[in-house]
Each structure stands twice: as C-alpha cells, then as structure tokens.
N, C-alpha and C positions, 0 to 999 in steps of 0.2 A: 712341464721344463721350454723352452724357447730354444730352439739351433736354429743358426744361422749357417747357411751353407754356400762357397763361393768357387766358382770354375766355371767354364767355360771354353768357345773356340771351338772345339770338335766331339764328337760324341764319346773321344778317347777320354775327355774330361767329365765331361755330362751324364755320361751311366755311370761311371764309379760314385759321382753325386745322391745319383737316384735311391744308387745301390745299397749306400750309406742310410739315408733318407730310410730304408724299409725298414732296415734291422732297427734303429732307434726304436718304426713307429713299433714293433713286433715286443719288443721291448716296455717300450714309455707310448701307452695307446695315445693318451691327451695330451704329445711333445706337438704346438706347434713351429712349422716350419718359414723360414726363409730363405727363398735365393737369390741371390746376387749374381747377374751377369750380365756380357754386352748388350743391348738391343738389336743391334745387328748380325749376333751369333744365331747358332742353331737352338741354342737355348732359350731365347725369347720364345719358340715356337714348343720347344719339347716341355719345358717346365709346366706351365701350363696346362698343357694336354695331359699333365701326367697329373698333374689339382694341385700342385704346388704354387703359394703366392710367389709372386717374381716381383724383383726389384732391378730393374735397368739402371748400367754402371758405363759410362762410355771410357774405353784404355784400348789404349792402341801401342804396337811394340815400335821398338826404334829400327830403322832398313839399316842395315851395316854399310851397305855397298851402296855410294855417293853418285845418284842421279839426282835430275833435275825435279823429276817426279818422285824420288825418294826424299828429297829436302823439304818438300813440300808436307810430305807422309810424315816425316819427323817432327816439324815445326807443330801439326796439327798432334800427335801424341807428345809433344812437351806441354803442350796444353793441356790436355787429358791426366796431363802427371799433376800440373798444379794446381786442379783444382780434385785431385783425386782423393786428399786426404780430410778436405770438409767434407766429402761428400761420403765419403765412410764412413766420417766421425757422427754424421747425423742420420746415417742409417740405421748405423750402431744405437744410439743415442734414442731413436725413435721404437727401435725394436725390441731393446731391450733385453739382447741373447744371454742365457744362463754357458752356451756353446757356443762356437765357430771354428767349422772343418776345410779347408780347403782342399779341392781335388785338381789344381792346376789350371794352365790359362793366366793370359794377363792379368786379367780382371781380381782374381785371389790375392795376389800381391798386397795392391792398399788396402784391401779389405782384412784381409786376418792380419796385416799388419798391425792397421790400428785397431785391429780388436785386443791382439795381445796388446798392448802399449797399455789400453782402457782397462786393465786387470780382469778380461773375458777367457775361460779355460780354452785354449784350444789347439786345433791339429793342421794334419797337412796328411795329404794320402799322396802317396809317388807311385803311379804306374808302369813308368818304365824303368830300364834299367840306368841307363843315363838318365838321371834324372834334368828337366825342364830347367831355364834360366831362374823362374818365380819361385818352384822350390825349394831352390839349392839358398836365396836368401832366407825365405821362408824360414827355414829348417832352425836358424839358429833364432828364430825370435819365439818359434810356437811350446805348446807345454809334451807335445806327441807327437812322433813323425812315424806316419804307417807303411811301409812298403811292400810292395808284389815281392820283392827278387833280393835280398841282400847282397847280393852284385852291387845295389845304386849307392848302397852308405860309404862307397870309397870315393865319390866325389862330393861326399857331405862334408859338411864340419865335422871332426874328430869326438864332439861332445854332447852332439845329439842323443836325447832320450828317445829311441827307436824302440819299434816291434816291426816281426814284419808277419803282415798279414796276408798278403796274398791278396789275388783280385776277386771280388765277385762275379759270379758269371750267370748267365741266364737261367732260368729254371729250364728246366726238361735236358738240360745235359749231363750225360751218363745214364740218364734214367731210362733211357729205352735199349734193349738188350741189338746185340748186332743181327743175330737171326731175327726179329723182332722185324728191325729195320730191313732188310733186305727183303724178305717178305710184301712189306709193306709198297717196297719200291718196286717189286716185281724182279729183283735179282737173284740170282744164284748164289752158290759158297765162293764161287771162283774170285779173283784177286781186285777190289774196288778203289779206285781210286776217286778224289774228293777235290776238285781244282776249281779258284775263284781267285779273285783281286777283288774282293769288297762291291759296295750297293755300285758306286763310280765304275769298276772293271779296271784291269791294271793292262797297259797293251805288250808291257813284255810277256806275261803270262800268255794273254790270249794267241797271241803271235806263238807260240811255244806249243802249248794245247794245242793248237788250229795242226800242226807236225805230230804230236804225242797222239791225236785221237789217229788222223790217216795212218801211222805207222800200226798201232796197234790194231786194228779194222783193216787194215789191206793183209795184214799178216794174219789174220784170222786169232790173235791171244785170245785165251781166257781174261779178258779183263772188262769190268766195268766201269763205266766213266760217269762219272756227274760232273758237269762243268757249268759255270754261273759268269757268262762273259761281262755283267755290267753294262752300265748306260753309255762307256765308249764302243764298248764293242756293237751297239744295239744293231750298226747296218753293215759293220764290217762281218761278223763274225759268222753270222744267217748266210751271206754271200760267198764266205770261204769256203764253208761246208759244201751250200749249193753245188759249188765249182768242182771239190773235188769228190762229188758224187756220197755226201755221208747222210744219212737223215738225221734231222737233230732229237729225232725219239727212237731210240730200237730196242730189241731183248735186252741191251748191252750200253746203251748209252742213254743217257737224257742228257741233254743241253740247253740252257735257259738266259734267260736276261738277268735274272736275281734268283735267288734259292731261298724263297720262305719257309720252308722246313727243316731249317739248317741241323737242327738234337736230330731227326734222321738221319738227315746224310751222313752228318759224322758219325752217328753208332754205324752206318754200313761200312764207312771206309774202313779201310786198311791204312793206306798213303794219303797225306794230306798233301798240296801243293798247293802256296799262299804266299801272302806279306806276312809280316808278323808285328803288328800293332800288340800291345801289349792282351787289351781283352781275345784278343782271338789263340793268344799264346796259353794262354788260363785256361778258354776251353780246351786246346787238342791235352793239354797235361790232365785235366779232368778228365774227360774221357781216353785217356790213353792213346795214341795214336803218333805213329811217326809220321814227319813230316819231310818235304824239302822247302824250305823256305828260299825267298826273292826278298831279301827287306828292300823296302822303298828307300832310294836315294837322294828323296828330294823331303823328307822331314826334320826339324829342328833337331839338330844336334849329332845328324843321323841314328835317332833311337832307336829305329827298325832292327841296324844291324847287331847294335847292343843287348838288345831283345834278344835275338837270333840267337847270338853267340852261347847266352845261358840253356839253350836247347842243345846246341852246338857241341859245347865243350861236354854236356852229360851224356853227349851219344844217342841224345834222344830226336836230333834231325839232321839234314844234310844242308847247311848251309851254301847258299851260292851268290855271288855279288850281282847285281842287275846285269854292270859290265861283263860279266864273265859269261852270259848266261847266251849257250847254242841249241839251238835240236840237237847239233850231235850230245852235249852235255848230257842233256837232261834224257833224252831219250837212253845214254848210255846207264844213267841214276836209277832209271827206273827199269831198265832192263836187269841190271843187278839184283833189285829189289824182289823182281819180278818170278827172279831165277833160285834166289835165296831165303826163302819164307822163316829160316831161322833169325836169321838181319834184320828181317821188318817187324818180326816177333819181338825181339830183343830192345829195338829202337820205341816200342811201341813202352815194352814195358818200364822203360827207364823215363818215358814222358811223363806216366802214372807217376812215376816214382818222384816228379817232379813239384805236382800236385798238393797244392793244399787245400785240404780236408772241407775242416774247420773256420774259413773264412770267418765268415759270418761271426760267430762265437770271437774269432780275434778284434773283431772289428767293434762286438759289443764292451770287450774287454778295456779298450781303451775308451769306450763314449762313458760309462761305469766309471771308471779313475777322474774322466774330467767330470763329470756330475758330482759326484763326490768332493772332489774340492774344491767344487762351488760352493758345496754347505756350509 
C-alpha cells in the first residue's frame, strides 16, 4: 500500500501526521509513505529525520492586513497557488498513492484536494476545536474527516462523514504512576505544580510563575514546582530567580529551560499551568490532570481559546485569557486548589473522562475503511 501524507508549518500538524504513519505501519508494515510539506517549514527537517521520504512544495497563506510587505507576500502566495494544482498532480501521478491523508497547514490544501478529485481515497485529521481554514475547505472534498474533539463539527459542513478519533499522544504519557514519578524527581507527596510555555516559552507564563514561585517559597507552603521557562526566558528567568534569592533547584523546586522528561513530570503533577495547544490538552486528558490554561492569543482563529474551553466547560480546567492574567488572580486560583484538594481531584477526574484512550484503533479503522474502498 502507498500512503501520501500532507501537512506542516507547525509541530501541531507534523506530529499527528507522524503518529498516523506509525499507526499505519503497525498494521501494514510494507506501506510506502511520501510526506508533502513546505521546503522551509519544520517538516522539511523532522520528516526526513523520522526516516520518511519528503516532497517539498511551496505554499503560503494570504495576509489579511494590507501593508506593502503583506501585498508582496500575497503576490508570492498567489504565484504559489497558481502552480500548486499542477505540482500536486505531478506528485500524485508519480507516487500513485492508494490513500492520502491531510493533517492541516496550507500545504495540505492543494495536495489533498487534488488527490480527492483524482479518485484517491482521502481523509483529513483536525487537531483543534476550531478547525483551520484549510481543513474547513477540505472537509467537503474528502471521504472521511477525523476530529480530535466533536466540538469542531459545528464549524464544518453539516454533511461531512466524520469520526472522533482523538489525538495521538507521545509514548510514555500515563504509563508511569504518580508515586514512581515523585520518587524519580525526589519530591514528596505534597501538591506538585508543573508549569511551562512550550519549548520557546511564554512571557506571560514566565512572568506570572516567577511571582507564584516567590509566593509559595516565601510562605513555606508545601508545594513542589517544576517550571520550564523556554528559550525566550533563557536570560531573564534565571536572573529574576537570582534577584529573588530563589534557587533553580531545591528540595521542592526544579526550574530549567526545557523539560525533557515531560512524561515523568506530568505523572508527578497535580496541577498543570500551560498554553492550550491540541497536543498538550490531549496529554493532560490522557494523564488525567487538572489544569489552569492560558490560551495563546496569537494563533490562527484563536483556536487555543476554543481548545481550552472544551476542558473548561467540562470542569477539567480553569481558563484564563492572557489579557486577564494577573499575579493576584493566578495566586488566588492556585491557593484555592491548594486548600481544596477535593476540587483538584474532581478536575483531574473530569480531565481523564475526556480522554480518547483508543485513538490509534479509531485511526486504524478509518485507514482500513479507506484501504478497503480502494480495492
């Protein structure tokens, strides 16, 4: 079997594509894969590193705000769009896929649309509660739409053939017990907070966590805290801690730029404070963790806010928009959960209740349906 996968631009589109490929390989070991992505995106590095063939294709989105710089970008995007159809057709004709799957990003648009119109069995996977523009358009074209959460359905054509598959999470999540993780980290059984803003970091989260850490350490509260400040906090966060007289590592603290043992830290945590990207939320659900979510306000379609509200409405998370974040509000929310462990446990239980635990099986069912259709 031959499978074409298209998507890219961000890890949020690339990682699901790699996960889908792994599911397919598990059931169809002899499958031949070809990934299509942009030549300058993360996928150009990550896909070959994962051992898959990669076909580059230049595609860009149109800028809505009209400036001289954006007009130039839009002219370039229009040029890419004009040749995208013939380019996609050539890739498809050369590879001759049995199935084509898109995981979002501008590049998946022309490729999956062309594949569908050439009679290839097609599907897309939408990671967010608020679908991207590309997947909104493709949903009308493909044979099957895979959704991370059902809430995305209200933004799609009412006639789409869909299935809620959830989002694949990295191996190791939820495989380690809380006690095992605590022992590994050297923490006791008191409240444990895990906070991070991603590999790059988030200024809002860093600024607030500096005050939160100062609050619970200066008050000698029994709180263990793991914080990842990311690349953008590389200079400022350690310096802030130094000025406050707070060590980067102690009996109850572990502060670092990057968290490279997230499975262990997540297993140890009682409360997670972070952004609300789709992959992060899927991991919170799988691990059954209460959270305070601060959606990034600078993402397309404000999709992180929609993602966060899925957990917020379920009672699994407290959602605070970045514009509303203050040190006082954050400390008060944490203090409330510190003093009310029953509420914290209830939030954790509700998070676990949202998890789709058989995501890989559901994805395989879609792939099998498409493969059978091709026969």
